C-alpha positions as MATLAB code, in Angstrom:
seq = 'XXXXXXXXXXXXXXXXXXXXXXXXXXXXXXXXXXXXXXXXXXXXXXXXXXXXXXXXXXXXXXXXXXXXXXXXXXXXXXXXXXXXXXXXXXXXXXXXXXXXXXXXXXXXXXXXXXXXXXXXXXXXXXXXXXXXXXXXXXXXXXXXXXXXXXXXXXXXXXXXXXXXXXXXX';
ca = [
     -30.146   46.633    3.642;
     -30.673   49.121    0.774;
     -33.665   51.352    0.838;
     -34.856   50.013   -2.559;
     -34.675   46.499   -1.409;
     -36.468   47.315    1.825;
     -39.346   48.869   -0.243;
     -39.681   45.808   -2.576;
     -39.307   43.171    0.174;
     -42.948   43.201    1.372;
     -44.203   42.955   -2.231;
     -41.884   39.968   -2.877;
     -43.095   38.398    0.391;
     -46.764   38.884   -0.597;
     -46.113   37.231   -3.906;
     -44.471   34.205   -2.223;
     -47.282   33.801    0.276;
     -50.024   34.049   -2.387;
     -51.566   30.724   -3.311;
     -51.059   31.390   -7.015;
     -47.263   31.545   -6.784;
     -46.526   27.907   -5.607;
     -49.301   26.337   -7.745;
     -48.049   28.301  -10.771;
     -44.495   26.999  -10.214;
     -45.901   23.411   -9.790;
     -47.952   23.748  -12.925;
     -44.943   24.892  -14.894;
     -42.840   22.087  -13.509;
     -45.564   19.522  -14.231;
     -45.977   20.826  -17.782;
     -42.236   20.191  -18.386;
     -42.584   16.598  -16.947;
     -45.746   15.927  -18.929;
     -44.169   17.090  -22.138;
     -41.238   14.591  -21.640;
     -43.706   11.855  -20.803;
     -45.756   12.557  -23.931;
     -42.702   12.676  -26.137;
     -41.308    9.333  -24.904;
     -44.509    7.685  -23.646;
     -43.479    7.084  -20.070;
     -43.771    8.799  -16.823;
     -40.846   10.894  -15.740;
     -40.674    9.214  -12.404;
     -40.290    5.830  -13.991;
     -37.661    7.218  -16.371;
     -35.770    8.626  -13.403;
     -35.954    5.334  -11.491;
     -34.702    3.392  -14.566;
     -31.808    5.881  -15.038;
     -30.868    5.620  -11.294;
     -30.978    1.708  -11.424;
     -28.822    1.785  -14.570;
     -26.252    4.036  -12.910;
     -26.198    1.833   -9.775;
     -25.616   -1.277  -11.794;
     -22.871    0.410  -13.779;
     -21.248    1.550  -10.547;
     -21.490   -2.035   -9.133;
     -19.945   -3.468  -12.384;
     -17.151   -0.845  -12.311;
     -16.439   -1.712   -8.623;
     -16.264   -5.437   -9.336;
     -13.947   -4.866  -12.365;
     -11.537   -2.695  -10.339;
     -11.623   -5.370   -7.510;
     -10.650   -8.057  -10.096;
      -7.913   -5.844  -11.562;
      -6.490   -5.177   -8.019;
      -6.535   -8.976   -7.333;
      -4.679   -9.713  -10.576;
      -2.146   -7.093   -9.862;
      -1.608   -8.290   -6.323;
      -1.021  -11.824   -7.667;
       1.532  -10.683  -10.197;
       3.475   -8.656   -7.613;
       3.458  -11.572   -5.194;
       4.705  -13.927   -7.931;
       7.489  -11.454   -8.944;
       8.497  -11.044   -5.252;
       8.480  -14.783   -4.416;
      10.524  -15.452   -7.644;
      13.353  -13.173   -6.365;
      13.498  -14.702   -2.810;
      16.551  -16.884   -2.732;
      16.513  -19.742   -0.220;
      19.301  -19.710    2.379;
      21.147  -22.963    2.707;
      23.952  -23.347    5.299;
      26.290  -26.232    5.751;
      27.610  -27.542    9.086;
      30.826  -25.802    9.978;
      30.102  -22.739    7.760;
      30.735  -19.341    9.154;
      27.710  -17.013    9.399;
      26.881  -13.466   10.680;
      23.843  -12.830   12.908;
      21.602   -9.758   12.382;
      21.381   -7.839   15.652;
      17.765   -6.447   15.598;
      18.098   -5.043   19.213;
      20.618   -2.457   18.100;
      18.016    0.294   17.581;
      18.891    3.359   19.670;
      21.543    5.556   17.986;
      23.686    2.809   16.631;
      25.817    5.405   14.682;
      26.205    5.733   10.936;
      28.867    3.191   10.443;
      27.986    0.823   13.161;
      27.251   -2.654   11.678;
      24.108   -4.477   12.741;
      25.794   -7.828   11.923;
      27.606   -9.599   14.784;
      29.776  -12.749   14.515;
      31.145  -14.768   12.909;
      29.390  -17.731   14.248;
      29.692  -21.415   13.219;
      26.697  -23.483   12.010;
      26.282  -26.623   14.157;
      23.194  -28.036   12.491;
      20.178  -27.012   10.308;
      16.566  -27.931   10.972;
      13.981  -28.546    8.192;
      11.667  -25.669    9.380;
      14.238  -22.982    8.824;
      15.876  -22.833   12.211;
      19.616  -23.065   12.551;
      21.726  -24.028   15.475;
      24.832  -21.982   15.821;
      27.590  -21.669   18.281;
      29.306  -18.474   19.362;
      32.770  -17.604   20.600;
      32.006  -19.139   24.027;
      31.079  -22.485   22.376;
      27.450  -22.692   23.655;
      25.090  -23.617   20.767;
      21.752  -21.817   20.438;
      18.928  -21.880   17.862;
      18.125  -18.858   15.695;
      15.879  -18.186   12.754;
      17.648  -18.816    9.468;
      16.430  -15.548    8.055;
      18.529  -13.575   10.474;
      21.704  -15.099    9.178;
      23.969  -14.446    6.220;
      27.137  -16.191    5.089;
      30.396  -14.841    6.327;
      32.770  -14.267    3.476;
      36.197  -14.009    4.954;
      38.887  -12.678    2.772;
      42.712  -12.856    3.178;
      43.742  -11.845    6.648;
      46.370   -9.203    6.729;
      48.992   -9.950    9.434;
      49.593   -7.301   11.943;
      52.372   -4.903   11.114;
      52.268   -5.496    7.347;
      51.620   -2.308    5.266;
      50.680   -2.433    1.678;
      51.562    0.532   -0.481;
      49.118    1.547   -3.241;
      52.093    1.954   -5.576;
      53.199   -1.553   -5.074;
      49.631   -2.932   -5.520;
      49.468   -1.343   -9.008;
      52.732   -2.852  -10.168;
      51.879   -6.527   -9.140;
];
């Protein structure tokens, strides 16, 4: 500490301990409150309580409004999302691909997660589909894990197409 502050410290301490210092501060504080009361005609405590109640009610109203806005936004997003979901309909005998969700560990960049093709044996009303694989044994699967198999023209082995010939025809 500085020598000047050390010399003034006991004086400041005596002033703080004296009875006149706290009462003087209280009197000046009460004077300010009483002038506000006289000007408006109410006690300051009542004014403060009313102000706090008003702030709390505004906060509650703001919270309810934001809750309603979030609810409306959620409904709109759900409607938009549900509108863009296309139902999957499969016919008996149609070829489909099955999504392999177990292929998780390092499948490689170009490794397909779709296996198949499988043939649809029958559809159930609750979304399940019975399909049969290459071995011929039918099994049930969730219809959401299937997609139609779009087979193009099969290129016979040994046939080579030249890009120059493709442009001419």
